[in-house]
C-alpha positions as CSV (number, residue, x, y, z in Angstrom):
1,M,-97.4,-108.8,166.8
2,E,-96.8,-106.6,169.6
3,R,-98.5,-103.3,170.3
4,A,-95.7,-101.3,170.6
5,D,-94.3,-102.4,167.1
6,A,-98.0,-102.0,165.6
7,E,-97.6,-98.5,167.0
8,R,-94.7,-97.9,165.6
9,G,-95.4,-98.9,162.0
10,I,-98.5,-97.0,161.6
11,L,-96.7,-94.0,162.7
12,Q,-93.7,-94.7,159.8
13,R,-96.0,-93.5,157.0
14,G,-99.8,-92.4,156.0
15,W,-102.3,-90.2,157.3
16,L,-101.8,-90.8,160.9
17,A,-97.9,-90.6,160.9
18,E,-98.3,-87.1,159.6
19,Q,-100.8,-85.7,162.2
20,P,-100.1,-83.4,165.3
21,E,-98.9,-85.9,168.4
22,D,-101.7,-85.2,169.9
23,T,-104.3,-86.1,167.5
24,R,-101.9,-89.3,166.8
25,D,-102.3,-90.1,170.7
26,A,-105.5,-89.6,171.0
27,V,-106.4,-92.0,167.8
28,L,-103.9,-94.8,169.4
29,R,-105.4,-94.6,172.8
30,S,-108.9,-95.4,170.9
31,A,-107.8,-97.8,168.5
32,R,-107.4,-101.7,169.0
33,L,-104.9,-104.1,167.5
34,V,-106.7,-106.8,165.4
35,K,-105.5,-109.5,162.9
36,L,-107.1,-110.9,159.6
37,A,-106.7,-113.9,157.8
38,A,-106.8,-113.2,153.9
39,G,-110.6,-113.2,152.9
40,E,-112.1,-112.1,156.2
41,P,-114.7,-109.4,155.9
42,I,-113.9,-106.2,157.5
43,F,-116.3,-103.5,155.8
44,H,-118.6,-104.3,153.4
45,A,-120.5,-101.6,150.9
46,G,-123.8,-101.0,152.1
47,D,-122.8,-101.5,155.1
48,E,-124.1,-99.0,158.3
49,K,-121.8,-96.5,159.4
50,G,-118.9,-97.6,161.8
51,G,-115.2,-97.1,162.3
52,T,-112.2,-97.0,160.5
53,C,-108.8,-99.2,160.3
54,G,-105.6,-98.4,159.7
55,V,-103.3,-101.1,158.0
56,V,-99.9,-101.9,159.7
57,S,-98.6,-105.2,157.5
58,G,-100.0,-107.3,155.0
59,G,-102.3,-106.2,152.7
60,V,-106.1,-105.3,152.1
61,G,-108.1,-105.2,149.0
62,I,-110.4,-102.1,148.4
63,Y,-113.3,-103.7,145.8
64,L,-115.4,-101.6,144.0
65,P,-119.2,-102.5,143.5
66,T,-119.8,-102.9,139.7
67,G,-123.5,-104.1,139.5
68,G,-125.1,-107.2,139.8
69,G,-123.4,-108.0,143.4
70,D,-119.9,-108.4,141.6
71,F,-117.1,-106.7,142.9
72,R,-113.5,-105.7,141.4
73,L,-110.2,-105.2,143.0
74,V,-108.8,-102.1,142.3
75,H,-106.1,-101.6,144.8
76,V,-104.3,-103.4,148.2
77,G,-103.3,-101.2,150.7
78,R,-100.0,-101.4,152.3
79,C,-98.8,-100.1,155.8
80,G,-99.7,-96.9,156.9
81,V,-102.9,-96.6,154.6
82,W,-106.2,-95.8,156.2
83,F,-109.4,-96.8,155.0
84,G,-113.8,-97.0,156.1
85,Y,-114.0,-93.6,156.6
86,G,-116.2,-92.6,154.3
87,P,-119.4,-92.7,156.7
88,L,-117.2,-90.6,159.3
89,I,-117.0,-87.7,156.4
90,R,-120.0,-88.2,154.3
91,G,-122.5,-89.9,157.1
92,R,-123.7,-92.5,154.5
93,R,-123.8,-96.3,153.9
94,R,-120.3,-97.7,152.8
95,S,-119.8,-97.4,148.9
96,L,-116.6,-99.8,148.9
97,T,-115.4,-103.4,150.1
98,F,-112.3,-104.3,152.0
99,S,-110.9,-107.8,152.6
100,P,-107.9,-109.1,153.7
101,T,-105.6,-110.5,150.3
102,E,-103.2,-112.0,153.0
103,A,-102.7,-112.0,156.9
104,T,-102.9,-108.6,158.0
105,W,-103.0,-106.7,161.1
106,L,-104.8,-104.0,161.1
107,I,-105.3,-100.8,164.3
108,R,-108.8,-100.7,164.5
109,L,-111.0,-97.5,165.8
110,P,-114.7,-97.2,166.6
111,L,-116.9,-94.5,165.0
112,P,-117.8,-93.1,168.3
113,A,-114.4,-93.2,169.3
114,L,-113.5,-91.1,166.3
115,Q,-116.7,-88.7,166.4
116,E,-115.5,-88.2,170.2
117,I,-111.9,-87.0,169.5
118,A,-113.1,-85.3,166.4
119,D,-115.3,-83.3,169.0
120,T,-112.4,-82.2,171.3
121,S,-111.4,-79.4,169.1
122,L,-111.2,-78.2,165.8
123,A,-107.6,-79.2,165.4
124,H,-108.6,-82.8,165.8
125,Q,-111.7,-82.3,163.6
126,R,-109.4,-81.0,160.9
127,A,-106.7,-83.4,161.2
128,I,-109.5,-86.6,161.5
129,L,-111.4,-85.0,158.1
130,S,-107.8,-84.8,156.7
131,V,-107.7,-88.7,156.1
132,G,-110.3,-88.3,152.7
133,E,-107.2,-86.7,150.4
134,Y,-104.9,-89.3,151.6
135,G,-107.6,-91.4,149.9
136,M,-108.0,-89.2,147.0
137,D,-104.3,-89.7,146.3
138,I,-104.8,-93.4,145.9
139,A,-107.6,-93.0,143.8
140,I,-105.4,-90.4,141.4
141,G,-102.5,-93.4,141.5
142,I,-105.0,-95.9,140.4
143,V,-106.6,-93.6,137.2
144,E,-103.0,-92.2,136.5
145,N,-102.2,-96.1,136.4
146,L,-105.2,-97.1,134.1
147,L,-104.7,-94.0,131.7
148,I,-101.5,-96.0,130.2
149,R,-102.6,-97.2,127.0
150,N,-99.7,-100.1,126.7
151,H,-101.1,-103.3,129.0
152,A,-97.2,-104.4,129.8
153,R,-96.4,-100.9,131.3
154,R,-100.1,-100.6,133.1
155,I,-99.2,-104.3,134.4
156,A,-95.8,-102.9,136.0
157,A,-97.0,-99.9,136.8
158,T,-100.0,-101.4,138.6
159,I,-97.3,-103.9,140.4
160,L,-95.3,-101.3,141.5
161,R,-98.4,-99.4,142.7
162,V,-99.5,-102.2,145.3
163,M,-95.9,-102.7,146.6
164,H,-95.0,-102.2,149.7
165,D,-92.9,-98.9,150.7
166,P,-89.3,-99.2,149.9
167,D,-88.4,-98.1,153.5
168,E,-91.0,-100.6,155.2
169,I,-89.2,-102.2,158.1
170,G,-89.4,-105.4,160.0
171,V,-90.4,-107.4,157.0
172,D,-88.6,-108.3,153.3
173,A,-91.4,-106.0,151.7
174,V,-89.2,-104.0,149.1
175,S,-89.8,-106.8,146.8
176,N,-92.2,-109.5,147.7
177,I,-95.8,-109.5,147.8
178,A,-99.0,-112.2,147.7
179,L,-100.3,-111.2,144.7
180,T,-101.9,-113.2,142.1
181,Q,-102.5,-113.3,138.2
182,T,-106.0,-112.8,138.6
183,Q,-105.6,-109.7,141.3
184,I,-103.4,-108.0,138.6
185,G,-105.6,-108.5,135.9
186,E,-108.3,-107.2,137.5
187,M,-106.3,-104.0,138.8
188,A,-104.6,-103.2,135.4
189,S,-107.9,-103.9,133.5
190,V,-106.5,-106.8,131.8
191,G,-106.8,-110.9,131.6
192,R,-105.5,-113.1,133.5
193,Q,-103.2,-114.7,130.2
194,V,-102.4,-111.4,129.4
195,V,-100.8,-110.6,132.6
196,N,-99.2,-114.4,132.5
197,R,-97.6,-113.6,129.1
198,E,-96.3,-110.1,130.1
199,L,-95.0,-111.2,133.7
200,Q,-92.7,-114.6,131.8
201,R,-91.4,-111.7,129.5
202,M,-90.5,-109.6,132.7
203,E,-89.0,-112.7,134.5
204,A,-87.1,-113.6,131.7
205,K,-85.4,-109.8,131.8
206,G,-84.6,-110.4,135.3
207,W,-87.2,-107.7,136.9
208,L,-89.3,-109.9,138.9
209,A,-89.8,-113.8,139.9
210,V,-93.1,-115.2,140.0
211,S,-94.4,-118.0,142.1
212,Y,-97.3,-119.1,143.5
213,N,-99.6,-116.5,144.3
214,R,-96.5,-114.0,145.0
215,I,-94.4,-111.7,143.2
216,T,-90.8,-110.8,144.4
217,V,-89.8,-107.5,142.3
218,L,-86.0,-108.2,141.5
219,D,-84.8,-104.8,139.5
220,R,-87.3,-102.1,141.4
221,E,-85.7,-99.5,139.4
222,A,-85.8,-101.5,135.8
223,L,-89.5,-101.8,136.1
224,T,-90.3,-98.4,137.2
225,E,-88.3,-97.5,134.1
226,F,-90.2,-99.6,132.4
227,A,-93.4,-98.4,133.3
228,K,-93.0,-94.6,132.7
229,S,-91.5,-95.5,129.5
230,G,-94.4,-94.7,127.4
């Protein structure tokens, strides 16, 4: 991916896209573009303080420690999602683990550069600290999904939550996502067999198509209506 294309992508949506132009410029001047394969480590819970990343393309799994060294996938961040900013805001070790769920391009910003930008002016400081509000929006979406009692509707809502934005540019991202049934089950808090059964039903209705480690949503409107119907 060309650097110019990556910058255009990261400025389409999300935290950085909504910041003042001088803040956007300062962040992009200090950031570097990296590509990671599925499963490559980015940040681990317990790591020392470090920088932050923004997703340009692909998907980054957000994993919550559950005790005993286990981790549970709770969300997949797509284009415009920034993550790893906890140590900057709270000054503590990392509390979450992040790893790509597929080949992914990231804009990566080191912690010293973030701190330098924040120290430049109060406006920059407010802009950088506001990234936490976007993470709160994601957390609220996760909780809202998990409060859906009907497991079939919860599965549909989870798929919709981790899809690419409908207006994402440059990829066939409106419908097609790399996602396994096990991952869906983790995020929707249901077993894999339940996911398999419900996906077959949704496929029979023409809402989506299921292939190896991939979901293609064919009728987003119908799937959304179903997820919100009860």
